[in-house]
C-alpha positions in Angstrom: 172.9 162.8 30.3 175.9 161.3 32.1 177.1 159.8 28.9 176.8 163.1 27.1 178.7 165.0 29.8 181.5 162.3 29.8 181.7 162.5 26.0 182.0 166.3 26.0 184.8 166.2 28.6 186.7 163.4 26.9 186.5 165.0 23.5 187.8 168.3 24.9 190.6 166.6 26.6 191.6 164.8 23.4 191.7 168.1 21.6 194.2 169.3 24.2 192.1 171.7 26.3 193.3 172.2 29.9 191.3 170.2 32.5 189.5 173.4 33.7 187.7 173.8 30.3 186.1 170.3 30.1 185.0 170.7 33.8 183.4 174.0 33.2 181.6 173.0 30.0 180.6 169.6 31.4 179.1 171.3 34.4 177.3 173.9 32.3 175.8 171.3 30.1 174.7 169.4 33.2 172.9 172.4 34.6 171.4 173.1 31.3 169.9 169.6 31.1 168.8 169.6 34.8 166.9 172.9 34.7 166.0 172.9 31.0 167.8 176.1 30.1 170.4 178.6 31.3 168.0 180.4 33.7 169.7 178.9 36.8 173.3 179.3 35.7 173.8 181.7 38.6 173.6 178.7 40.9 176.5 177.2 39.0 178.5 180.4 39.5 177.7 180.3 43.2 178.9 176.7 43.4 182.2 177.7 41.6 182.8 180.5 44.1 182.1 178.0 47.0 184.8 175.8 45.7 187.6 178.2 46.7 185.9 179.6 49.8 186.7 176.9 52.5 189.5 177.9 54.8 190.8 174.3 54.8 192.3 175.0 51.3 194.9 177.2 53.0 196.5 174.0 54.2 197.4 172.9 50.7 200.0 175.6 49.8 201.3 175.4 53.4 202.0 171.7 53.2 203.5 172.1 49.8 205.8 174.9 51.0 206.9 172.8 54.1 207.7 169.9 51.8 209.8 172.1 49.5 211.7 173.5 52.4 212.5 170.1 53.7 213.5 168.8 50.2 215.8 171.7 49.6 217.3 171.5 53.1 218.6 168.5 55.1 215.5 167.1 56.6 214.7 164.7 53.7 218.3 163.4 53.5 218.4 162.7 57.2 215.2 160.8 57.1 216.3 158.7 54.2 219.7 158.0 55.8 218.0 156.8 59.0 215.8 154.4 57.0 218.8 153.0 55.1 220.8 152.4 58.3 218.1 150.1 59.7 216.7 148.1 56.8 219.3 148.7 54.0 221.1 145.3 54.8 218.1 143.0 54.2 217.4 141.3 50.9 216.0 144.0 48.6 216.9 146.5 51.4 217.5 149.4 49.0 214.1 149.0 47.4 212.4 148.5 50.7 214.2 151.6 52.0 212.9 153.5 49.1 209.3 152.5 49.7 209.7 153.1 53.4 211.3 156.5 52.8 208.4 157.4 50.4 205.9 156.6 53.2 207.8 158.4 55.9 208.3 161.5 53.8 204.7 161.4 52.6 203.7 161.4 56.3 205.7 164.6 56.7 204.9 166.5 53.5 201.6 165.1 52.1 202.8 165.8 48.6 203.6 163.0 46.0 205.7 165.4 43.9 207.9 166.4 46.8 208.2 162.7 47.8 209.4 161.7 44.3 212.1 164.4 44.3 213.2 163.9 47.9 213.5 160.1 47.6 214.3 159.6 44.0 217.2 162.0 43.8 219.5 160.2 46.3 218.2 156.6 46.1 217.8 156.1 42.3 221.5 156.3 41.5 222.3 153.9 44.4 219.7 151.4 43.3 220.9 151.4 39.7 224.4 150.9 40.9 223.3 148.0 43.1 221.8 146.1 40.1 218.2 147.1 39.9 216.6 147.7 36.5 215.8 151.4 35.8 212.2 150.6 34.9 211.8 148.9 38.3 213.4 151.8 40.2 211.2 154.4 38.5 208.0 152.4 38.9 208.8 151.7 42.6 209.6 155.4 43.5 206.7 156.8 41.6 204.1 154.4 42.8 205.3 154.2 46.4 205.2 158.0 46.5 201.4 157.7 45.9 201.1 156.5 49.5 201.3 160.1 50.4 197.8 160.4 49.0 196.5 158.1 51.7 198.4 158.9 54.9 198.2 162.2 56.7 198.7 165.0 55.8 197.5 164.0 52.3 196.9 167.0 50.1 194.5 164.9 48.0 192.5 164.1 51.1 192.2 167.8 51.9 190.9 168.7 48.4 188.5 165.8 48.4 187.2 166.8 51.9 186.6 170.3 50.7 184.8 169.3 47.5 182.7 166.5 49.1 182.2 168.3 52.4 183.7 165.4 54.3 185.6 165.7 57.6 189.3 166.1 56.7 190.3 164.7 60.1 188.2 161.5 59.5 189.7 161.2 56.0 193.2 161.4 57.5 192.6 158.6 60.1 190.9 156.4 57.5 193.9 156.5 55.2 196.5 155.4 57.7 195.6 151.7 57.5 195.5 151.4 53.7 198.7 153.4 53.4 200.6 151.1 55.8 199.2 148.0 54.0 200.5 149.3 50.7 203.9 149.8 52.3 203.9 146.1 53.4 202.9 144.9 50.0 205.5 147.1 48.2 208.2 145.8 50.6 207.1 142.1 50.1 207.3 142.6 46.3 210.7 144.3 46.6 212.1 141.3 48.7 210.7 138.8 46.2 212.1 140.8 43.2 215.6 141.1 44.8 215.6 137.4 45.6 214.6 136.3 42.1 216.9 138.7 40.3 219.8 138.0 42.7 220.4 141.6 43.7 223.2 141.9 46.2 222.5 143.2 49.7 224.1 146.2 51.3 226.5 145.8 54.3 224.8 146.0 57.7 225.3 149.2 59.5 226.6 149.0 63.1 224.4 150.2 66.0 226.7 153.2 66.5 225.8 154.4 63.0 222.1 153.7 63.5 222.0 155.6 66.8 223.8 158.5 65.0 221.3 158.4 62.2 218.4 158.5 64.6 219.9 161.5 66.4 220.4 163.3 63.1 216.8 162.6 62.1 215.1 163.2 65.5 214.1 166.8 64.6 212.3 165.9 61.3 210.6 163.0 63.0 208.6 165.4 65.0 206.6 166.4 61.8 204.2 163.4 62.0 203.8 164.0 65.7 202.8 167.6 65.1 200.4 166.7 62.3 198.7 163.5 63.6 199.0 164.2 67.3 197.9 167.8 67.0 194.9 167.1 64.9 193.6 164.0 66.7 194.5 165.4 70.1 192.1 168.3 69.3 194.9 170.8 69.7 195.0 172.2 66.2 192.9 172.0 63.0 194.4 170.6 59.7 195.0 174.2 58.5 196.7 175.2 61.8 198.8 172.0 61.6 200.0 173.0 58.1 201.0 176.5 59.3 202.9 175.0 62.3 204.7 172.6 59.8 205.9 175.6 57.7 207.1 177.4 60.8 208.8 174.2 62.1 210.5 173.5 58.7 211.8 177.1 58.7 213.1 176.7 62.2 214.9 173.5 61.4 216.5 174.6 58.1 217.4 178.2 59.1 218.3 177.8 62.8 219.1 174.1 63.6 220.6 172.7 60.4 221.5 176.1 58.9 221.3 174.6 55.4 219.2 177.4 53.9 219.3 181.2 53.8 216.7 183.8 53.5 217.2 184.2 49.7 216.8 180.4 49.4 213.4 180.7 51.3 212.3 183.3 48.8 213.2 181.1 45.8 211.4 178.1 47.4 208.3 180.2 48.1 208.3 181.5 44.5 208.6 177.9 43.3 205.7 176.8 45.5 203.5 179.6 44.3 204.0 178.5 40.7 202.5 175.1 41.6 199.3 176.5 43.1 197.4 177.5 40.0 196.5 173.8 39.2 194.6 173.7 42.5 192.9 177.1 42.2 191.9 176.4 38.6 190.4 172.9 39.1 188.5 173.3 42.3 186.0 176.0 41.2 184.8 174.1 38.1 184.8 170.8 39.9 182.5 172.0 42.7 179.3 172.4 40.5 179.3 168.7 39.9 178.7 168.3 43.6 175.6 170.5 43.2 174.3 168.5 40.3 173.5 165.4 42.3 172.0 166.2 45.7 168.3 166.0 44.7 166.4 162.9 44.0 165.4 164.3 40.6 169.0 164.9 39.5 170.1 161.5 40.8 167.5 159.8 38.6 168.5 161.9 35.6 172.3 161.8 35.9 173.0 158.4 37.4 175.0 156.2 35.1 172.9 153.0 35.6 169.7 154.9 34.9 171.2 156.4 31.7 172.4 153.0 30.6 169.0 151.4 31.2 167.2 154.1 29.3 169.5 153.7 26.4 169.1 149.9 26.4 165.3 150.1 26.6 165.2 152.5 23.7 167.2 150.3 21.4 165.9 146.9 22.6 162.4 146.7 21.3 160.2 143.6 21.0 160.4 144.0 17.2 164.1 143.1 17.2 164.8 140.4 14.7 167.8 138.9 16.6 166.8 136.2 19.0 169.9 136.8 21.1 169.3 140.5 21.3 165.7 139.9 22.3 166.7 137.5 25.1 169.2 140.1 26.3 166.7 142.8 26.2 164.1 140.8 28.1 166.6 140.4 31.0 167.4 144.1 30.9 163.7 145.1 31.1 163.4 142.9 34.2 165.7 145.3 36.0 
């Protein structure tokens, strides 16, 4: 059954259907096979409605909106400038700064798309001018921005927690270590790459410029404090932290930095709203898959190893004329 569901979804994707259609049809076929008909399709509809019911999903558009506000304003540029002042002079400093900036901005926004835009726009031209290959620059920024999927406030963690009914706060704290480890590995590779390719280093910034950069970025640096400290301090929930981030981003860009106006906020909100259908269209059809596997009966019927074993036992009979196939089948039966 698992093989059939996977085949249906892959074929539909190859024909160009949007991801929502393969998910719906795959889940419908799974419920049909589990209950032996369409009598319990109402349970699938209930599962789809449950996919958009959790209040935690409100945090997703709020974090995306906060990230867009910071990207269009000055918060992102101030964070990147601070990182550059401190580590831009080491070997491979531009590349290490890009990876560090992706991690830092990911800890502020939780969005990989916003991280790519915020970091790639100012740093890609500088890295190309410094002698880095374009393929290396694109690969570094795109892959380093994926660290935002691991560290708080990861939007992917929020969606996974809602679908799998896992604690979002526990997912956040579990992703901090792997995210920092990836940053260290990216930085080590950048240093080795710059050493091998002979990429020149940037001039070292004096401490006066470093202190000025920290002062300029001190306001945006409070975003991780609000998110991580508020959630793990038991002060706010992830949804409330997202709302506070939006309010704080508006306060910075409208009042402190004065880099945006009210019409700009309207355009940013409209742009953020255009990104939300992908979330609202994928979560409802994805939720029924969670309802397919809770029972012992469905696990036996849908598990990939069980399906593989049933297929192997069907085709590997004692009457097989191939000695090699007979030997392989005897080991499979012993499972």
